[in-house]
C-alpha positions as CSV (number, residue, x, y, z in Angstrom):
1,M,-20.2,-9.7,-7.3
2,I,-16.5,-9.8,-6.8
3,R,-15.6,-7.0,-9.2
4,T,-18.1,-4.8,-7.5
5,L,-16.7,-5.6,-4.0
6,L,-13.2,-4.8,-5.3
7,L,-14.1,-1.5,-6.8
8,V,-15.8,-0.5,-3.6
9,L,-12.5,-0.8,-1.8
10,V,-10.9,1.9,-4.0
11,L,-13.5,4.3,-5.4
12,W,-16.0,7.0,-4.3
13,T,-18.9,6.7,-6.8
14,S,-22.1,8.6,-7.1
15,A,-24.2,5.4,-6.7
16,R,-23.3,4.8,-3.3
17,T,-26.1,5.5,-0.7
18,A,-23.7,6.1,2.3
19,V,-20.3,7.4,3.0
20,A,-17.8,4.6,3.8
21,Q,-15.8,5.3,6.9
22,Y,-12.6,3.3,6.3
23,R,-9.8,3.7,3.7
24,G,-6.7,1.6,3.5
25,P,-3.1,3.1,3.4
26,R,-2.4,4.7,0.2
27,S,1.0,3.4,0.0
28,A,-0.3,-0.2,0.0
29,D,-1.8,0.6,-3.4
30,Y,1.4,1.2,-5.2
31,L,4.1,-0.4,-3.2
32,F,4.8,-4.2,-2.9
33,G,6.1,-6.2,-0.1
34,T,9.1,-7.5,-2.4
35,S,10.4,-4.0,-3.1
36,A,9.0,-1.6,-0.4
37,R,11.7,0.4,1.6
38,G,11.5,3.1,4.3
39,S,8.8,4.0,6.6
40,R,6.1,3.4,4.0
41,A,7.1,-0.3,4.1
42,S,5.5,-0.6,7.6
43,W,2.2,-0.3,5.9
44,V,2.8,-2.8,3.1
45,N,5.0,-5.6,4.8
46,P,6.8,-4.9,8.1
47,A,9.4,-7.6,7.3
48,A,10.8,-5.0,4.7
49,L,12.1,-2.9,7.6
50,G,14.6,-5.5,8.5
51,T,16.1,-5.8,4.9
52,T,18.1,-2.4,4.9
53,A,20.0,-0.5,7.6
54,E,18.6,3.0,7.0
55,A,16.5,5.8,8.5
56,S,13.7,7.7,6.8
57,I,11.1,10.2,7.3
58,M,8.1,10.9,4.8
59,I,5.0,12.8,4.3
60,E,2.3,11.9,1.9
61,G,-0.9,13.7,0.8
62,F,-3.7,11.9,-1.2
63,V,-6.7,13.6,-3.1
64,E,-9.4,11.4,-4.3
65,R,-12.5,11.8,-6.6
66,D,-15.8,12.2,-4.5
67,A,-19.4,11.8,-5.5
68,A,-19.5,15.3,-6.8
69,G,-16.7,14.8,-9.2
70,G,-14.2,16.9,-7.0
71,Y,-10.9,16.1,-5.7
72,P,-10.6,16.9,-2.0
73,L,-7.9,15.9,0.4
74,A,-8.9,12.4,1.4
75,Q,-5.8,11.1,3.3
76,Y,-2.4,12.4,4.6
77,T,0.3,10.2,6.3
78,L,3.4,10.9,8.3
79,G,6.0,8.3,8.9
80,F,9.5,7.7,10.5
81,S,11.7,4.6,10.5
82,S,15.2,3.8,11.8
83,R,17.1,0.6,12.2
84,G,14.0,-1.7,11.7
85,F,11.5,0.3,13.8
86,A,8.9,2.4,12.2
87,F,6.1,4.7,13.5
88,G,3.3,6.3,11.4
89,Y,0.2,8.4,11.6
90,R,-2.7,8.4,9.0
91,R,-5.4,10.9,8.8
92,D,-8.5,9.9,6.7
93,R,-11.2,12.5,5.6
94,F,-14.6,11.4,4.5
95,G,-17.7,13.2,3.3
96,G,-19.8,14.9,5.7
97,G,-17.2,16.0,8.0
98,I,-16.4,12.5,9.1
99,G,-12.7,11.8,9.8
100,G,-10.5,8.9,11.1
101,N,-7.2,8.5,12.8
102,T,-4.8,5.5,12.5
103,W,-1.5,5.0,14.5
104,R,1.0,2.5,13.1
105,V,4.0,0.9,14.9
106,A,6.1,-1.8,13.2
107,I,9.3,-3.6,13.6
108,G,11.3,-5.7,11.2
109,R,14.4,-7.9,11.7
110,G,16.6,-9.6,9.2
111,L,18.9,-12.5,9.4
112,G,20.8,-13.7,6.3
113,R,18.3,-14.0,3.5
114,V,15.3,-14.1,5.9
115,A,13.5,-11.0,7.4
116,V,10.4,-11.1,9.6
117,G,8.3,-8.3,10.9
118,A,5.1,-7.4,12.6
119,G,3.0,-4.1,12.5
120,L,0.2,-2.9,14.8
121,S,-2.5,-0.4,13.6
122,M,-4.4,1.3,16.3
123,Y,-7.7,2.9,15.4
124,G,-10.1,4.9,17.6
125,G,-11.3,3.4,20.9
126,S,-9.7,-0.2,21.5
127,Q,-9.7,-1.4,17.9
128,Q,-6.4,-2.8,16.6
129,A,-5.3,-4.8,13.6
130,L,-2.1,-6.9,13.6
131,D,0.0,-7.9,10.7
132,I,2.8,-10.3,10.3
133,G,5.2,-10.3,7.3
134,F,8.1,-12.4,5.9
135,R,10.6,-11.8,3.3
136,Y,13.1,-14.3,1.7
137,Q,15.7,-13.5,-0.7
138,L,16.0,-16.5,-2.9
139,A,18.8,-15.2,-5.1
140,S,20.4,-11.7,-5.7
141,T,17.6,-10.9,-8.3
142,L,14.7,-12.8,-6.9
143,G,12.8,-12.3,-3.6
144,L,9.5,-13.6,-2.0
145,A,7.2,-11.8,0.4
146,F,4.3,-13.2,2.5
147,K,1.9,-11.2,4.8
148,V,-0.9,-12.2,7.2
149,E,-3.1,-9.2,7.8
150,N,-6.0,-8.2,10.2
151,I,-5.4,-11.0,12.4
152,L,-7.5,-9.4,15.2
153,Q,-10.3,-8.6,12.7
154,P,-11.2,-5.2,14.1
155,Q,-14.5,-3.3,13.4
156,V,-13.4,0.2,12.3
157,R,-16.4,2.5,12.3
158,D,-18.8,1.1,9.8
159,S,-16.3,-1.5,8.3
160,S,-15.1,-4.9,9.3
161,L,-11.4,-5.6,8.4
162,R,-11.4,-9.0,7.3
163,F,-8.5,-11.6,7.9
164,G,-6.4,-12.2,4.8
165,G,-3.0,-12.8,3.3
166,T,-0.7,-11.7,0.5
167,V,1.9,-13.5,-1.3
168,G,4.3,-12.0,-3.8
169,I,7.4,-12.4,-5.8
170,G,9.8,-9.8,-7.1
171,W,12.4,-10.1,-9.9
172,T,15.2,-7.6,-10.5
173,P,17.0,-8.7,-13.6
174,L,18.7,-5.4,-13.8
175,R,19.7,-2.9,-11.3
176,S,17.4,-0.4,-12.8
177,V,14.5,-2.6,-13.8
178,G,12.1,-4.7,-11.6
179,L,9.0,-6.7,-11.9
180,D,6.7,-7.5,-8.9
181,L,3.6,-9.9,-8.8
182,E,1.3,-10.3,-5.9
183,T,-2.0,-12.0,-5.0
184,R,-4.1,-11.1,-2.1
185,G,-7.0,-13.2,-0.6
186,S,-9.3,-12.2,2.3
187,D,-12.7,-13.7,3.8
188,K,-15.7,-12.7,1.7
189,L,-18.0,-10.5,3.7
190,G,-21.1,-12.2,5.0
191,S,-20.4,-15.6,3.2
192,N,-17.9,-18.4,3.1
193,G,-15.0,-18.5,0.7
194,V,-12.1,-16.1,-0.3
195,L,-12.2,-12.9,-2.1
196,L,-9.0,-12.8,-4.5
197,A,-7.3,-9.9,-6.2
198,S,-3.9,-9.8,-8.1
199,R,-1.7,-7.0,-9.4
200,V,1.6,-6.7,-11.2
201,G,4.1,-3.7,-11.0
202,L,7.0,-2.5,-13.0
203,R,9.8,-0.4,-11.9
204,I,12.2,1.3,-14.3
205,G,15.1,3.4,-13.0
206,I,16.9,6.1,-15.2
207,P,20.4,6.6,-13.5
208,T,21.0,10.4,-14.4
209,R,22.4,13.2,-12.2
210,L,18.9,13.5,-10.8
211,P,17.8,9.8,-10.6
212,V,14.4,9.1,-12.0
213,L,12.1,6.1,-11.2
214,L,9.0,5.2,-13.3
215,T,6.5,2.9,-11.9
216,G,3.3,1.3,-13.0
217,V,0.7,-1.0,-11.2
218,L,-2.1,-2.8,-12.8
219,D,-4.8,-4.4,-10.7
220,F,-6.9,-7.4,-11.6
221,D,-10.0,-9.0,-10.2
222,D,-10.3,-12.8,-9.6
223,G,-11.1,-13.2,-13.3
224,F,-7.9,-11.5,-14.4
225,S,-9.9,-8.4,-15.8
226,P,-8.0,-5.2,-15.2
227,I,-9.8,-2.8,-12.9
228,R,-7.2,-0.1,-12.0
229,L,-4.0,1.4,-13.3
230,L,-1.6,3.5,-11.3
231,V,1.4,5.3,-12.8
232,G,4.2,6.9,-10.7
233,L,7.2,9.1,-11.1
234,T,9.9,9.6,-8.5
235,L,12.7,12.2,-8.6
236,G,16.0,11.8,-6.4
237,A,17.8,9.3,-4.5
238,D,18.3,10.1,-0.7
239,Y,15.8,12.9,-1.0
240,Q,12.9,11.8,-3.1
241,L,9.7,13.6,-4.4
242,S,7.1,11.2,-5.9
243,T,3.8,11.4,-7.4
244,V,1.2,8.4,-8.1
245,A,-1.9,8.7,-10.1
246,A,-4.6,6.2,-10.3
247,G,-7.3,5.5,-12.8
248,S,-10.1,3.0,-12.3
249,R,-12.5,1.1,-14.5
250,L,-16.3,1.6,-14.0
251,P,-19.3,0.2,-15.7
252,S,-19.8,3.5,-17.3
253,G,-16.2,3.8,-18.4
254,N,-12.7,4.8,-17.2
255,V,-12.4,7.4,-14.3
256,F,-9.3,9.2,-13.0
257,S,-9.7,8.4,-9.3
258,G,-6.9,10.1,-7.5
259,V,-3.4,11.2,-7.1
260,S,-0.8,11.0,-4.3
261,V,2.3,13.3,-3.7
262,V,5.0,12.0,-1.4
263,G,8.3,13.6,0.0
264,E,10.8,11.2,1.5
265,A,14.4,11.6,3.0
266,R,16.5,8.6,3.5
267,K,19.9,7.9,5.2
268,R,21.8,4.6,5.0
269,L,23.2,3.7,8.4
270,R,26.3,1.9,9.4
């Protein structure tokens, strides 16, 4: 069923009989193509790299609930970006001593209200995944984002990354408040049709001497039933420390499924 397929993408559950050997970039869980910035934007929508003239460096660690109910380090990411170019490295750790490396290069360029970008993920061996993204600023407070992902449809260890696309809209009615809506579709595994999922995100900034940003993301299945909630807290402006926690809904109830900690430094360029 669709709900089960979606949950498999984001949870480790005790009912599984095998350890999956692919995990997507953590930043794509809580960031949106309409509002992402810095080196993490390369994993979300590379067109975002072309919307601001800045340099950034980041590190992220993610602990995730495993089948035994523990929270081991499941993923860490390093990233750098400058003037529309980004480079990243992701290391995933799975059960049974299995691990995986992903290298990411991306570039984005903007021209007026339009930005376009491309990102290439390189896995072990010759496997690669290509993404192409677009952003368009309809108005000062309203933007659109579109991404086509996994164009090369690689086989990454035991997982086939399916061709798909994401379309989103971002609304920032106030400088410190923003709303993001996004729908993602991809080929169904082993059958015809499209697997759909949607999510909504809220950003609330508190402009104090130490700026604070509160974020929330709610994921839905194709029947618009909520399946996961992520909440985040970011401190700082040019130098930021963020934490994002996730909780998911299982047939047996709600489960705290993982938490990320991110450190990032940014510098606006002339």
